C-alpha angles and dihedrals in degrees: 000000000000133000121204120205108201116205121200108184117214126205109305112237097172125073091216130046115255116194106217092181128018130178115188120185092332119175133180124192128181127198096275104020148025112243098183131012126192096336117179128179141135129212115201128210111278096021122130111216133193122194112210134168146122123293110286094018094121104261094132091045091056090051091048090051091048094054094041097247089123131032123221118249 
């Protein structure tokens, strides 16, 4: 299963890149399955991002990790 993170950069206001969110080699495993394995991405200030993928691809798990509802393993 694959997840695509679609980045749509907006007008850059800053001279330097500021990563508002960064995942580096993040994994999440549950008792019977691995939801995410070695996920890396960065979202810069001012970017608009859509998270798309098939059912069971890990979209909700990424959101739960972002808001702190789940912890990476």
